[in-house]
C-alpha positions as CSV (number, residue, x, y, z in Angstrom):
1,X,72.6,36.1,72.8
2,X,73.0,35.2,76.4
3,X,72.5,37.9,79.0
4,X,75.0,37.6,81.8
5,X,75.1,39.7,85.1
6,X,78.5,40.3,86.6
7,X,78.1,41.3,90.3
8,X,79.8,41.4,93.6
9,X,79.8,43.4,96.8
10,X,81.4,46.9,97.1
11,X,85.1,46.6,96.7
12,X,85.1,43.2,95.0
13,X,86.7,44.6,91.8
14,X,83.8,44.2,89.4
15,X,84.9,47.0,87.1
16,X,88.5,45.7,86.8
17,X,87.2,42.2,85.9
18,X,84.9,43.8,83.2
19,X,87.9,45.4,81.6
20,X,89.3,41.9,81.0
21,X,86.0,40.8,79.4
22,X,86.1,43.8,77.2
23,X,89.6,42.8,76.0
24,X,87.9,39.5,74.9
25,X,85.5,41.7,72.8
26,X,82.5,41.1,75.2
27,X,80.2,44.1,75.3
28,X,79.8,45.4,78.9
29,X,76.9,47.6,80.2
30,X,77.9,49.4,83.3
31,X,74.7,49.7,85.3
32,X,76.1,52.0,88.0
33,X,77.3,54.5,85.4
34,X,73.9,54.4,83.7
35,X,72.3,55.0,87.1
36,X,74.6,58.0,87.7
37,X,73.4,59.5,84.4
38,X,69.9,59.4,85.7
39,X,70.8,61.8,88.5
40,X,71.0,64.5,85.8
41,X,67.4,63.7,84.6
42,X,65.0,66.5,85.8
43,X,62.1,64.0,86.2
44,X,64.2,61.7,88.3
45,X,65.6,64.6,90.4
46,X,62.0,65.8,91.1
47,X,61.0,62.3,92.3
48,X,64.1,62.2,94.5
49,X,63.1,65.6,96.0
50,X,59.6,64.2,96.7
51,X,61.0,61.1,98.4
52,X,64.0,62.5,100.3
53,X,63.3,66.2,100.6
54,X,65.4,69.3,99.9
55,X,68.2,68.3,102.3
56,X,69.8,66.0,99.7
57,X,70.2,69.0,97.4
58,X,72.8,71.8,97.5
59,X,71.6,75.4,98.0
60,X,72.1,75.9,94.2
61,X,69.7,73.0,93.5
62,X,72.0,70.2,92.4
63,X,71.9,66.8,93.9
64,X,74.2,66.3,96.9
65,X,75.2,62.6,96.3
66,X,77.0,62.3,99.6
67,X,74.0,63.5,101.5
68,X,71.7,61.1,99.6
69,X,74.2,58.2,100.1
70,X,74.3,58.9,103.9
71,X,70.5,58.9,104.1
72,X,69.9,55.7,102.1
73,X,72.8,53.7,103.5
74,X,71.6,54.3,107.0
75,X,68.0,53.4,106.3
76,X,67.1,50.2,104.3
77,X,63.6,51.4,103.5
78,X,64.9,54.6,101.9
79,X,67.4,52.5,99.9
80,X,64.6,50.3,98.6
81,X,62.6,53.4,97.6
82,X,65.6,54.8,95.7
83,X,66.3,51.5,94.0
84,X,62.7,51.2,93.0
85,X,63.0,54.5,91.3
86,X,66.4,54.0,89.5
87,X,66.5,50.3,88.6
88,X,63.5,50.1,86.2
89,X,65.1,53.0,84.2
90,X,68.5,51.2,84.1
91,X,66.9,48.0,82.9
92,X,65.1,49.9,80.1
93,X,68.5,51.4,79.0
94,X,70.1,47.9,79.1
95,X,67.3,46.4,76.9
96,X,67.9,49.2,74.3
97,X,71.7,48.8,74.5
98,X,71.6,45.0,74.0
99,X,70.0,45.6,70.6
100,X,73.2,47.2,69.4
101,X,75.2,43.9,69.8
102,X,73.1,41.3,67.9
103,X,76.1,39.4,66.6
104,X,77.8,38.7,70.0
105,X,77.5,35.3,71.8
106,X,76.8,37.0,75.1
107,X,76.9,40.4,76.8
108,X,77.6,41.4,80.4
109,X,75.8,43.8,82.7
110,X,78.0,45.0,85.6
111,X,75.7,45.7,88.5
112,X,76.2,45.7,92.3
113,X,72.9,44.5,93.7
114,X,71.5,42.0,91.2
115,X,70.7,39.4,93.9
116,X,69.3,41.9,96.4
117,X,66.7,43.3,94.0
118,X,65.8,39.9,92.5
119,X,67.1,41.3,89.2
120,X,69.2,38.2,88.6
121,X,66.1,36.4,87.2
122,X,66.3,38.6,84.1
123,X,69.7,37.0,83.2
124,X,70.7,33.7,81.7
125,X,73.8,33.4,83.9
126,X,75.4,35.3,86.8
127,X,79.1,35.7,87.6
128,X,80.0,36.6,91.2
129,X,83.3,38.4,91.9
130,X,84.2,37.9,95.6
131,X,86.9,38.5,98.1
132,X,87.2,38.2,101.9
133,X,85.4,41.1,103.7
134,X,88.6,42.6,105.1
135,X,90.0,43.0,101.6
136,X,86.7,44.6,100.5
137,X,86.8,47.1,103.4
138,X,90.4,48.1,102.8
139,X,89.8,48.6,99.0
140,X,86.8,50.8,99.5
141,X,88.4,52.9,102.3
142,X,91.4,53.5,100.0
143,X,89.4,54.1,96.8
144,X,86.5,56.3,98.2
145,X,88.3,57.9,101.2
146,X,85.6,56.5,103.5
147,X,85.9,55.5,107.2
148,X,85.7,51.9,108.1
149,X,82.2,52.4,109.7
150,X,80.9,54.1,106.5
151,X,82.2,51.1,104.4
152,X,80.6,48.6,106.8
153,X,77.3,50.5,106.6
154,X,77.3,50.0,102.9
155,X,78.3,46.4,103.1
156,X,75.5,45.7,105.6
157,X,73.1,46.9,102.9
158,X,74.3,44.2,100.5
159,X,73.5,40.5,100.7
160,X,76.1,38.3,102.5
161,X,78.6,37.0,99.9
162,X,78.0,33.4,101.1
163,X,74.3,33.7,100.1
164,X,75.3,35.1,96.7
165,X,77.7,32.2,96.2
166,X,74.8,29.8,96.4
167,X,72.8,31.8,93.8
168,X,75.6,32.5,91.3
169,X,76.3,30.5,88.2
170,X,80.0,31.2,88.3
171,X,82.4,32.2,91.1
172,X,85.4,34.5,90.4
173,X,87.6,35.0,93.4
174,X,89.5,38.4,93.4
175,X,91.4,38.0,96.6
176,X,95.0,38.6,95.4
177,X,95.9,34.9,95.7
178,X,94.4,33.4,92.6
179,X,95.3,34.2,88.9
180,X,92.3,35.9,87.4
181,X,92.9,35.5,83.7
182,X,92.7,31.7,83.5
183,X,89.4,31.7,85.4
184,X,88.0,34.5,83.2
185,X,89.0,32.6,80.1
186,X,87.3,29.5,81.5
187,X,84.0,31.3,82.1
188,X,84.3,33.0,78.7
189,X,84.7,29.7,76.9
190,X,81.8,28.1,78.8
191,X,79.5,31.1,78.0
192,X,80.4,30.9,74.3
193,X,79.6,27.1,74.3
194,X,76.3,27.7,76.0
195,X,75.4,30.5,73.5
196,X,76.2,28.2,70.5
197,X,74.0,25.5,72.0
198,X,71.1,27.9,72.5
199,X,71.2,29.1,68.9
């Protein structure tokens, strides 16, 4: 089975694209959802408290995700520390999950910062979903009720899309001008062919 990462900057539409792959019966592991589950793990919460202090927790003791996001997206070193805590746990969960789909030609992991962390080397292929920055900004402002400067702060913590394009195996534009389904089917067929060759 091929392991394929589907990635893209914030607002690129990764989750929507994954739904199309799921319609093709491709198993999809949502790394961001898995990471969110970890924020309920007492051990992880204790480590977050040690790294970031009590100010990222509510008076009742639960994690204040907005406060944590504000801290990490304005400080690259803090973001690296949080990623170093969360990502190994997510990869462990992915490795267990993949064992549940032994009969599939390939599976996808949807993850935002595969290139930034060097995690792409764990995968056989990578698919980059991309769109012009202005479209990304508008989508995220609308979706997350964030200001333009908050969105730009988050985008600035992600690798430039042009760099990612040079690293990715497949490019998938999601800019409202190109039909998505023919390109998804093309990539899907290519991955099935590669999987058959590797067996």
